[in-house]
N, C-alpha and C positions, 0 to 999 in steps of 0.2 A: 635768574630765570634760566640761564643756560645750564646751570647745575641741575635744576629741577627737570629740565627737558632730557638731559643725559641720563638722569636717574630713572625717569619714567621709561625711556627707550630701552635701557638696560634691563629693567624689570620685565617689559613685554618680550624682549628677545629671550630672556632666561626662561620665561613661561613656555614659549614655543619650542625651545630646545631641551625641555625636560621630558624624559621618557623613562618608564619602568615597565618591566615585563618579567614573566616567570617561565622558565623552561622546565625540563624534567628534573634537573638537579640543582639549579641555581636561581637566585633572585638578583636581577640586574637593574642597575640605574645608569642612565646616560644623561649628562647635564653639562651646561656651559655653552657659550657661543664665542667668547674670546679665548677663554681657557677651558678646554674641554676635559671632562673626567669620566671614566667608566668604573663603576663599582660592581663587583660580582661576589655574592656571598653564597656558600653552600647552604642549602636549605636545612640540612641536618644539624648545622651549627647554630641555627637560630634558637635563642633561649627565651626571650620574652618579646611580645609586641604590645606596646602601650599607646594610649591616646592622651592628647593634651589639647585643651581648649582655652584660649584667652578671649577677652570680650569681642575682638574682631572676628575670631573664628565663629563665635556664637551668632553674630549678626548674619553671617553667610552660611550658617549651618554646616560648617566643615570642621575637621579635626587635624591636628598634627599627628602623624603616625611615626612612632619611634621603634626601631628594630634593634635589639641588643643581641650580640653574639657572645661566644665564649672567648673571642680573640681580643685584639687590642682595640682601644677606643676609636682608632681611625677607621675601623670596619663597621662602626655603628651607622645605621641609615636613618635619615630623617626625610620624611615627605611632608612638607610644611602645610599643605592644604589639600585635603581629600574630602569628598562628600562622605557624610557619616555612613551611609549605606555601603558605599564603595569600600570604605576602610574596614567595615565589619566583614564584608565578603572577602577582601584580600587577606585579612587575618585568619579567617576560617579556612581559606584555601591553602595558605602557607602551612598551617598546623596539620591539615589533612595530608599534604604532600610530605611533610616531615615524618608523619606516622608511616607512610608508605616506604620511605627510604630507610628508616631505622630498623635494625634487626629485631626479631621478636622479643628477645630478652630486655631490650631497652625501651619497649613501648610504654612502660609505666612512667617514664620520665617526660613524656610528651604532655604538654598542658592541653587537655581536652576541654572543650566548652560544654560541659555537662550542665544539667540543671543545678543552679547555685542555691546554697542555703545561706541566709543572712545570719551572721554571727554577732554583729555589733552595728548599731546605728545611733547617730547623735541628732537629736532635734534641737530646736532653737533654745529651749530651756536648758538642755544639757550643755550646749556650747557656752552659754553665759556662765553657768555654774563652774564648768571646768576652766573657762577663761579667767575667772576670779581667783583661782588658786594656782596660776602659772607663776613663772619666775619673773616677778615685777622688778627686781633689781637690775636685770639685764635691760629691760625697757628704760629704766631710769638712767642707766649708763648711756644708752643710745641718745636719750633726750639731752643729757648734759654734753655729750660729745657733739651733737648737732648744734647746741648753743655756742660752744667754743668755736666750731667751724664757721658758723654764721658770723660770730664776732670777728674772726680773723678776716673773713671776706669783706665785711663792712668797714673794718678799720683801715683797709687799703684804699677804700674809696672816700670815706669820711674820717680822716685821721683824728683831728682835734675833737670833732663832735662825739665820736665813739668813746674816746678817752675821757672826755668830760662826763658823758653819760655813766660810764663805769664808776668814776670817782664819786659822783653824786649818789649812785645806787648803793655803793659800799658805805657811804656816809649815812644814808637813811637806815641801812641795816644795823650799823653800829649804834646809832641813836635809839633805834627800836629795841635793841637788846635781845634777850633770849626768846621773848614771846614772838617777835617778828621773825626771828630765825626759825623757830618751831613752825610758825604759820607757813613759811616758804617751803620747809621740808614736807609738811603735810600736803601742800599744793602739788609739790613734785611727786609725792607718792600717789595722789589721786590721778594725776596726769598719767603716771606709769600704769596704774591699774586700768584706766580707760583705754590707754594705748594697747595694752596686752590683750584685753578682751576684744577690741576691734580687729587686731591682727589675727588672733586665734579664730575669731568668727569667720573672717574672710578666707583663711587658709583651710578651714575644716568644715565649711558649710555643707550640710547634707552628706556628712561622712557615712559611708556604708562599707563594711568589711564582709565579704562573702567567701564561702568555701565551696569548691566544686568536687571535692574528693581527691583532686590531683594537685591542689594548691590554693592560694589565696588571691583575691582581687580586692583592691581598695580604690574607691572613687570618692573624691572630695574636692571642695573649692567652690567659691562663689564667682569671683571675677575670672580667675584662672582655674579651670577644672582639670584635675589630673586623674588618670586611670592607670594604676600600676598593678602588674601581675607578678607573682612569684610561684614557681612550681615547687613542690615539696622536695624534689631531688636537688634543687639548687640552694636550699636554705643551709647556711653555714653556722649561724649562731643567732640566738635570741638575747636581746638586752631589754631590761625594764627598769623603771625608776618610779619613785613615789615620794614627794616631799611630805612634811609634817601635816599640812592642811589637807593634802590629797588623801593621806591615810585616814584622817578623821572622816572623810566622805567616802571611804572605800573605793578610791580611784587609783589606777595604775596606768602608766604610759608604757607602751610596748614598741620596740623597734625590731623588725625582722630583717636580717642581713643575708644577702644572697651572694653567691659566687658570680663575679662579673669582671669586666675590664676595670683596671685600677682607677681610671679617671671617672668612670660613671658609677662606681660602686656605691658611693654615698647617696647619689641621686636616686639610685634604684632601691634603696632601703625603704621598706614600708614602715611608716611611723603611725601608730594607732593610739591616740590618747583616750583616756576616760574608760578603760576597761575595768571590770570588777576583778578582785583577786581570784574568784572562781573561774572567770573567763580566761585569765592568764594561765591558771593551772591547767585548764582543758587544752589550751593551745600548746603549752609546753609538752604535755603528755602525748599529744597527737603528732606534733612535728618530730619529736625525738622519742619515739615509742620504745626504742631499745634501752633507754635509760630507766632503770628500776628505782623509783624514788625512795624505796624502803631499804635498799642495800647500798651502803656507801661507807667509805673510810674518811675520817676527818683529818685534815692537815691544818696546822696553825702557823701563823707568821711569828717572827721573833719579836720580843718586846722592845728591841732596840729601835723599832720603827716609831715608837713614842717620841724618842729623842729627836729623830730626824724630822718628824712632822712639827715638833715644837720649834725647832730651829727655823723651819720654813715660815711658821706663823709669827715668830717673835722678832727676827732680825730687823726687817724693814719697818714694822710698826714702832719698835723701840727707838729707832733712829728718828722717826717722825715725832714721837712723843718728846724725846729729849730736846730736839732742835726747837720745838714749839713751846717749850717750857723752861728755857734757859734762865728767865727772870724769876721763875717760881719753881725752884728745884724740889722743894718738899712735895708740891702738887705733882710734879713730873715723876718723882720716885713712887708715889702712891699709885698713880695711874699705871706705871710700868709694872708694879707688883701685881696689881689686879689683872693686867693683861697676861702676865706670865702664868698666873694661877689658872686663868681661863684657858690658855693654850694647853697647859698640862692636862686639865680636865678633858678638853676636846680631843686631844691626841690619844688619851687613854681610852675614851669611848670608841674612837675609831679602831684602835687595836682590839678592844674587847668584842666589837661587833663584826670584825672581819671573819667570815666563815668560808671554809673551802671544803667541799664535798667531792671526793674522788669516787666515781662510780665505775663499774666494769666497762661501760660504753662511753663515758663522757665525764665532764666536770661541771660543777655548779659553784659559782662564787657569789657571795652577797657581802656588801660592805656599805658604810655610810653612817652618818650621825643623824642629822635632820632629814637629809634626802637619802633614802635607802635605794641602792642600786644592785642589780643582779645580772648575771650573764650565764648562759647555758649553751654548751656545744658538745658534739660527739668527737671522740678521738679520731675517727676516720677523716675528719675535716682538717686535721693538723697537717700542715705541709712542712714545717721546720720548727726546731726548738733552739732557743738561744739562752745561755746562762751568762748574765752580765753582772760584774762586780765593781763596786767602788773600792778605793784603797782601804777604807774602814771595814767594809764588808769582807774584804779579803783576809784581813787580820782576824775577824770574828768568825770566819768560815761560813759566811752567808752569801746569798746571791739573789738577784732578781731573775725570775724565770719568765721567758716570753714565748708564748705559743702563737705561731703565725699561721693564718688561714687565708683563703682566697677572699675573705670579706673583712680583713683587718687582723689586729693582734690582740691577745689577751695577756696581761701581765700579772704575775703573782709576786709581790715584793717581799724581801727579807725572809726568804725560805732558807732553812738550814741546808748546807751544801750536800750532805749525805742523803737527805731526803729528796732534794732536787734531782740528784743523779738517779736514784731509784725510780722516781716518778718519770724521768725522761726515758729510762730504759723500758719501763712499763708501757708508756705511750707509743714508743717506736715499735716495740714488739706487737702491740695491738694494731697499729696502722699497717705494718708490713704483712700481717696475716689476715687483715680484714678483707672480706669478699665483696664489700659494698663499694660502689664508685663514690669518689669524693665530690663529684659534680654531675 
């Protein structure tokens, strides 16, 4: 009871000691009653102002307001509960003040709240359809991990009972044979599919992607509603992916990465599932309009990557196969040969489908076998370039080329060293002579 009283008293005092105000150049927050803190952020450094609502927020019709700057994560501001109208007024006022403070040539980087055009929206039927073709193996892994965690916790409380239950369960499965095992696997798959659909539905309910001409805004979520904004000037790269089933339904998932503080960068990425290939193409051409899709030079990776990927795919599975078939060596050898052939085929397909397009203004990379992935970015966003070599690559005059941006890194594996150096010089020349700001 004493702890509850102290917690309630602390919350009340924190409420009465929380103040925010805006002067001509800064946004200020003062908070704390035992430990006081003052935060001041220059208004021209504000990058995005987003809203977040959990179920408690919705009950009281308030939002959490998040202000992200171009600085470190410690400068990010959270106001945990503002009336919706007050939050909208504060956001509009801060953007208008930023427009006043910025020089005329930088005004196009301000996110202006113009009339928005809806580019993409998901209804209930869309959510269920897209949820059915998500990555169910990840959900199955979570279910299995949860089962082992639950078993570990219960075994500490009911030692003999849990051990006996497990022994009896394995005995039943062993007596049931392959049919019972297949039934359990099917039940696990069904649970994974249902879990994936539910999670996807809750996260992306009433998803709406809009464009105002200055950037994008994404609103989504049933229990926890998030509203994220990205201005065009901050977009560093675009990534997209589509697995086999999604391609059959003409569905592509897009992630828009922006320049931001390191810790909040992933959180600030906009993830838009269920776009059509045409919708993806339109966004790519709009965001990076300097990249001419018809003019490019093709780079290829070295075939040695086939061997590398084969080793990654083969070593651990072969050890498991051999250890589990010590009493049936012929069966173990046959399974091993099948797996080696499959790994070789898979690795060759990965090499064959790895495409690199070098444009005058940027780079486009596509790769993958069942799940096709792509990334597109402009040279102006490259902050540094690294050439990394393993001992084998050094002997073969190969390297892994890594392009670092304010939104993460892009790696090109197994590039010939002479080509990598030429490409590095080309990128550095382009970035040094570019007139466009990187952020």
